[in-house]
C-alpha positions in Angstrom: 22.3 59.1 54.1 24.5 60.5 56.8 26.8 62.0 54.2 23.8 63.8 52.6 22.7 65.2 55.9 26.3 66.3 56.7 26.7 67.9 53.3 23.4 69.7 53.6 24.3 71.1 57.0 27.7 72.3 55.9 26.4 73.8 52.6 23.9 75.9 54.6 26.6 77.5 56.6 29.4 79.9 56.0 31.9 77.3 57.2 32.7 76.1 53.8 35.1 78.5 52.1 35.6 78.4 48.4 37.7 75.4 47.4 38.3 74.2 51.0 36.6 71.9 53.5 35.7 73.1 57.0 38.0 71.9 59.8 36.7 69.1 62.1 36.6 71.7 64.9 34.4 74.0 62.8 32.1 71.2 61.8 31.7 70.0 65.4 31.1 73.5 66.6 28.4 74.0 64.0 26.7 70.8 65.0 26.8 71.8 68.7 25.4 75.3 67.8 22.7 73.8 65.7 21.5 71.5 68.5 21.9 74.2 71.2 19.6 76.5 69.3 17.1 73.8 68.2 16.3 72.7 71.8 14.9 69.6 73.3 14.9 67.7 76.5 16.7 64.6 77.7 13.7 63.2 79.6 15.3 60.6 81.9 19.0 60.3 81.2 21.9 61.5 79.1 21.2 58.8 76.5 20.2 59.7 72.9 17.1 57.5 73.2 15.9 59.8 76.0 16.1 62.9 73.8 12.8 64.3 72.5 14.3 66.8 70.0 15.7 66.5 66.5 18.4 63.7 66.5 19.9 64.7 63.1 22.9 66.6 64.7 23.7 63.4 66.6 23.9 61.4 63.4 26.1 64.1 61.8 28.4 64.0 64.8 28.6 60.2 64.6 29.7 60.5 60.9 32.4 63.0 61.9 33.5 60.7 64.7 33.9 57.8 62.3 36.4 59.7 60.2 38.2 61.8 62.9 37.5 60.4 66.3 40.2 62.1 68.5 39.6 65.5 66.8 35.9 65.3 67.4 36.3 64.2 71.0 38.9 66.9 71.8 36.7 69.6 70.3 33.9 68.4 72.6 36.1 68.2 75.6 37.4 71.7 75.0 33.8 72.9 75.1 32.9 71.4 78.5 33.5 74.6 80.4 31.5 76.8 78.0 28.8 78.4 80.2 26.7 79.7 77.3 23.0 79.0 77.8 21.3 76.6 75.4 17.7 75.6 74.6 18.6 72.0 75.7 17.3 70.6 78.9 18.1 67.6 81.1 15.1 66.3 83.0 13.5 69.8 82.4 16.5 71.7 83.8 18.5 73.9 81.5 22.0 73.0 80.6 24.9 75.0 79.3 26.7 74.5 76.0 29.4 72.7 78.0 26.9 70.3 79.5 25.6 69.7 75.9 29.2 68.9 74.7 29.6 66.5 77.6 26.3 64.7 76.7 27.4 64.5 73.1 30.7 63.0 74.0 29.1 60.4 76.3 26.8 59.4 73.4 29.8 58.8 71.2 32.2 57.0 73.7 32.5 55.7 77.2 35.3 54.7 79.5 34.9 51.5 81.5 35.8 51.9 85.2 35.7 49.5 88.1 32.5 49.6 90.1 34.3 51.1 93.1 36.3 53.6 91.0 35.2 57.2 91.0 36.4 58.6 87.7 35.4 62.2 87.2 34.8 61.7 83.5 31.7 59.6 84.3 28.7 61.2 85.9 25.0 61.0 85.4 24.0 63.9 87.5 23.2 67.4 86.2 26.4 68.8 84.5 27.5 71.5 86.9 30.6 73.7 86.2 32.5 71.8 88.9 31.7 68.4 87.4 32.4 69.6 83.9 35.9 71.0 84.8 36.8 67.7 86.5 35.4 65.7 83.5 37.3 67.9 81.1 40.7 67.1 82.8 39.8 63.4 82.9 38.6 63.1 79.3 41.6 65.0 77.9 43.8 62.3 79.4 41.4 59.5 78.3 41.4 60.8 74.7 45.2 61.3 74.7 45.8 57.7 75.9 42.8 56.2 73.9 41.2 55.0 77.1 37.7 54.9 75.6 35.4 52.7 73.5 32.8 53.7 71.0 29.3 53.8 72.5 
């Protein structure tokens, strides 16, 4: 089912060049763009279960993650500082494309920390530019060192 959804999304874009497959980065970017334009609200938290919009892009991203985990995660991490507006909201407040990428990453993976440890890659507050920059640095290292677990 996921493969059919993924193929449908890719075939409807200009990402697929004749005789070649789109890169993981292009595929992730397309999924983020699709979700950013579709809109929706994370009603209570960053969790997928709290999202009231179309969840298909999340399933497509899960399928990509299954085949190319680090590439998907690094593409999302690179996006954290993108200040482009989206139609996505968190508790009815608008979030940027970077905030959306952070939420997507956190729905794919997590990093366990000690209760008294403040790791900038984990936050539940609104994704501000400052928080996202700090999270970007933290998650780059976490992905590089494989300090994460699937959600």
